[in-house]
C-alpha positions in Angstrom: -17.9 11.8 -20.2 -16.6 10.4 -24.0 -18.1 7.3 -22.4 -21.9 7.8 -20.7 -22.4 9.8 -23.8 -22.3 6.6 -26.0 -25.3 5.4 -23.6 -29.0 5.1 -24.3 -31.6 8.1 -23.6 -35.0 8.8 -24.7 -35.9 11.3 -26.9 -39.1 11.9 -29.3 -40.5 8.6 -28.5 -36.9 6.3 -29.0 -34.1 5.3 -27.5 -30.4 6.1 -29.0 -27.5 7.2 -28.0 -26.8 10.6 -25.6 -25.1 12.1 -28.5 -27.3 12.0 -30.6 -29.9 13.0 -28.4 -30.6 16.5 -30.1 -32.9 19.4 -30.5 -33.0 22.8 -32.6 -32.0 25.8 -31.4 -34.9 27.5 -32.3 -36.3 24.9 -29.8 -39.3 26.7 -28.0 -38.3 25.3 -24.3 -34.6 26.4 -25.4 -36.0 30.1 -26.6 -38.3 30.8 -23.4 -37.4 27.8 -20.3 -40.9 26.4 -21.0 -40.1 22.9 -19.6 -40.2 20.9 -16.4 -37.9 18.7 -15.5 -37.2 15.5 -12.4 -34.2 14.7 -11.1 -34.0 10.5 -10.0 -30.9 8.4 -7.8 -30.0 5.1 -8.9 -27.7 3.8 -5.9 -25.2 0.9 -7.2 -25.2 -2.0 -4.4 -22.3 -3.9 -5.7 -22.8 -6.7 -2.9 -26.6 -7.3 -4.1 -25.1 -6.6 -8.3 -28.0 -4.4 -8.6 -29.0 -0.5 -8.9 -31.7 0.4 -7.2 -33.6 3.8 -8.8 -34.9 5.9 -5.5 -39.2 6.8 -5.1 -39.6 6.2 -8.9 -43.3 6.7 -9.0 -43.4 9.3 -6.9 -40.9 11.4 -8.9 -43.3 10.5 -12.4 -46.3 12.1 -9.9 -43.9 15.1 -9.5 -43.2 15.5 -13.2 -46.9 14.5 -14.3 -48.2 17.5 -11.3 -45.5 19.8 -12.6 -46.1 19.5 -16.3 -50.2 20.1 -15.8 -49.3 23.4 -13.9 -47.3 24.4 -17.4 -50.2 23.2 -19.8 -48.3 20.0 -21.2 -49.1 16.4 -20.6 -47.1 13.6 -20.0 -47.3 10.7 -23.1 -46.0 7.8 -20.9 -48.3 6.5 -18.1 -46.1 5.2 -15.2 -45.5 1.8 -16.5 -43.8 3.6 -19.8 -42.2 5.4 -18.1 -40.7 2.6 -15.9 -40.0 0.4 -19.0 -38.2 3.1 -21.1 -36.2 3.9 -17.5 -35.3 0.4 -17.1 -34.6 -0.2 -20.9 -32.4 2.9 -20.7 -30.3 1.2 -17.5 -29.9 -2.3 -18.7 -29.0 -1.5 -22.7 -26.1 1.1 -21.0 -25.1 -1.5 -18.4 -24.6 0.8 -15.6 -22.9 -0.2 -12.9 -22.5 2.4 -10.8 -24.1 5.4 -9.1 -26.3 7.3 -11.5 -28.3 10.1 -11.9 -31.5 10.7 -14.2 -33.0 13.2 -15.7 -36.7 13.2 -17.4 -37.7 17.0 -18.6 -40.7 17.4 -20.6 -40.2 20.7 -23.1 -42.1 22.6 -25.3 -40.5 21.0 -28.3 -42.3 23.3 -31.2 -39.9 25.4 -33.5 -41.6 28.8 -32.7 -41.8 32.3 -31.4 -43.7 33.6 -28.7 -43.9 32.9 -25.3 -46.6 31.1 -24.4 -48.1 27.8 -23.1 -50.8 26.9 -24.7 -51.2 25.3 -28.7 -47.1 24.4 -28.4 -46.2 20.8 -29.1 -44.3 18.8 -26.0 -41.9 16.0 -25.9 -40.4 14.4 -23.2 -36.2 13.2 -22.8 -34.5 11.4 -20.5 -31.0 11.2 -19.9 -28.7 9.5 -17.4 -25.2 10.8 -15.7 -22.8 9.0 -13.4 -23.2 11.0 -10.5 -21.3 10.8 -7.0 -21.8 13.8 -4.2 -23.4 17.0 -5.0 -23.1 18.6 -1.8 -19.9 17.1 0.1 -21.9 15.0 2.7 -18.8 14.3 4.8 -17.6 17.9 5.2 -20.3 21.2 6.7 -21.2 23.2 4.2 -20.7 26.5 4.9 -23.8 28.9 3.5 -24.5 32.7 3.5 -28.3 33.9 3.1 -28.9 34.9 -0.4 -29.3 39.0 -1.6 -31.8 37.1 -4.2 -35.5 36.2 -3.5 -37.0 32.8 -4.0 -39.4 33.1 -6.9 -43.0 33.3 -5.2 -45.9 31.1 -6.6 -47.6 33.8 -8.5 -44.3 34.2 -10.6 -43.1 31.1 -11.2 -44.3 28.2 -9.2 -41.7 26.5 -7.4 -43.4 23.7 -6.6 -44.0 23.0 -10.6 -40.3 22.5 -11.0 -39.7 24.3 -14.1 -36.6 25.2 -16.2 -36.7 29.0 -16.4 -37.4 29.1 -12.9 -33.8 27.8 -12.1 -32.3 31.1 -13.4 -32.8 32.6 -9.3 -31.6 29.4 -8.4 -28.1 30.4 -10.5 -28.2 33.4 -9.8 -28.6 32.7 -5.8 -25.6 29.4 -6.1 -23.1 31.8 -8.0 -23.2 34.8 -5.5 -22.6 32.6 -3.0 -19.9 30.3 -4.3 -18.1 33.4 -6.1 -18.4 34.6 -2.5 -16.6 31.7 -0.7 -19.4 29.9 0.6 -20.7 26.5 -0.4 -24.3 26.8 -1.1 -26.8 30.1 -1.0 -30.3 30.0 1.5 -33.1 31.6 0.0 -35.6 33.9 2.0 -39.0 34.0 0.7 -40.9 37.3 -0.6 -41.9 37.8 3.1 -38.6 37.5 4.6 -38.5 33.9 5.6 -36.4 30.8 4.9 -37.5 28.9 1.8 -34.5 26.3 0.7 -31.5 26.2 -0.8 -30.5 27.2 -4.3 -31.4 23.6 -5.5 -32.4 22.0 -1.9 -35.0 21.9 1.1 -33.3 23.1 4.5 -33.8 21.5 7.9 -33.3 22.4 11.2 -33.3 21.0 14.8 -33.4 23.3 17.7 -34.1 21.1 21.2 -34.5 18.2 19.9 -37.7 19.1 17.3 -37.1 18.6 13.3 -38.1 21.8 11.9 -38.8 22.9 7.8 -40.0 25.5 6.1 -43.8 24.8 5.3 -45.3 24.7 1.7 -46.2 27.9 1.5 -42.9 29.3 1.9 -42.0 28.9 -2.3 -40.1 25.6 -1.6 -40.2 22.8 -3.9 -42.3 20.2 -2.6 -39.1 17.8 -2.3 -39.5 14.0 -2.3 -36.2 13.5 0.1 -37.6 16.0 1.6 -41.6 13.7 2.3 -39.0 10.7 2.6 -36.3 13.1 5.8 -39.8 14.1 7.5 -41.3 10.0 7.3 -38.0 8.8 8.6 -37.8 10.8 11.5 -41.4 10.3 12.6 -40.4 6.5 12.7 -38.0 7.2 14.9 -40.2 9.6 16.6 -38.2 12.6 16.8 -40.9 15.5 16.6 -41.2 17.4 13.5 -43.1 20.3 12.8 -43.3 22.3 9.2 -43.9 26.3 9.9 -42.7 29.4 9.1 -39.0 30.2 9.9 -37.6 33.7 10.6 -33.6 34.3 9.3 -32.5 34.3 12.9 -33.6 31.1 13.9 -30.6 29.6 10.8 -28.2 31.2 13.4 -29.5 29.7 16.7 -30.1 25.9 15.2 -28.7 22.9 17.2 -27.9 21.8 13.4 -28.8 22.3 10.3 -28.6 20.3 7.1 -30.1 20.4 3.3 -31.8 17.6 1.6 -32.8 16.9 -2.2 -32.1 14.2 -4.9 -28.9 15.9 -5.6 -28.0 16.7 -2.2 -28.9 13.8 -0.5 -28.6 14.7 3.1 -25.8 17.3 3.7 -25.3 19.4 7.0 -24.5 23.2 7.0 -21.8 23.9 9.2 -22.4 27.8 9.1 -24.7 30.4 7.7 -23.7 33.8 6.9 -20.2 32.9 9.5 -22.6 31.6 12.2 -21.1 28.5 13.1 -24.3 26.0 14.0 -24.2 23.7 17.0 -20.8 23.2 17.4 -19.4 22.8 14.3 -20.1 19.3 13.9 -22.4 17.3 12.2 -25.7 17.0 15.2 -27.1 13.5 16.4 -30.6 13.8 14.6 -28.9 14.8 11.2 -26.6 11.5 12.1 -29.4 9.4 12.2 -31.0 10.6 9.5 -28.2 10.6 7.1 -26.9 7.3 8.2 -30.7 5.7 7.8 -31.4 7.6 4.7 -28.0 6.1 3.0 -28.7 2.5 4.0 -32.6 2.8 2.5 -31.0 3.9 -1.3 -28.6 1.5 -1.3 -30.9 -1.6 -0.3 -29.8 -2.2 3.4 -33.2 -1.3 5.0 -35.3 -4.0 4.2 -38.3 -1.8 5.8 -38.2 1.1 3.3 -37.3 -1.4 0.4 -40.8 -0.3 -1.1 -39.4 2.8 -2.2 -36.8 1.7 -4.0 -37.0 -0.3 -7.6 -33.9 -2.6 -9.0 -32.8 -2.2 -12.1 -31.4 -5.7 -12.9 
């Protein structure tokens, strides 16, 4: 940990070592969760000697949209945002897989849980990251007793920091009960997503995922997987999914910046399919990992080379 704490981070308009990128304990966002964040993966390809950032502009645009919902303003244009990140990574001489966390937060030293008339700041840091979820061993999952927050409570498409208490409750419940991950239902009882990932099912060759009215994060990896499936002529459907459809699916997997493409072996102790990674999941997982490492020229526009 000590090594990357010396690497560059961005806060209050300047690049400085991560160990010095700190906030006061009175900071509004620390007290009230008034922040929005993103997560960006960088994949190092040793043969090419390069680090590739996945869908950087899409992540910027989603963070900007999240900020708008929370009455914040992005202080940087996309070009400036990209320049800051490239400067950080180059000066840090990152030559491994990396995870970037940009976040906008209410920076005033003030009381009162509000969004208006509170100043904002943008901070960005990088850490090394391999698998967040094991992508080789199937995930043992449970349907959480906690319900996914709704759009009229804390909008999940805003990726608001305070909303992740909901995720933390579900994740801890799952881990402490011997599972790897939780699956949320929404307030209407339909399948929503994992604690920090979107979810897909495969049934009779059709790829199915909850639609955007199911309190999901509009995931960038989710969007990418849908595009890859369509390009591979795999039928795709976005719709409401009932809980018991999880049990009878032929395949299931999570997707996300952290999760990447992680297959699910069981839900509530019901084995999915034959208990192995399914053929559709394998096609999409293999394609995804080739793309993010710069090995698929037709999708190279999704990547930003660092070096």
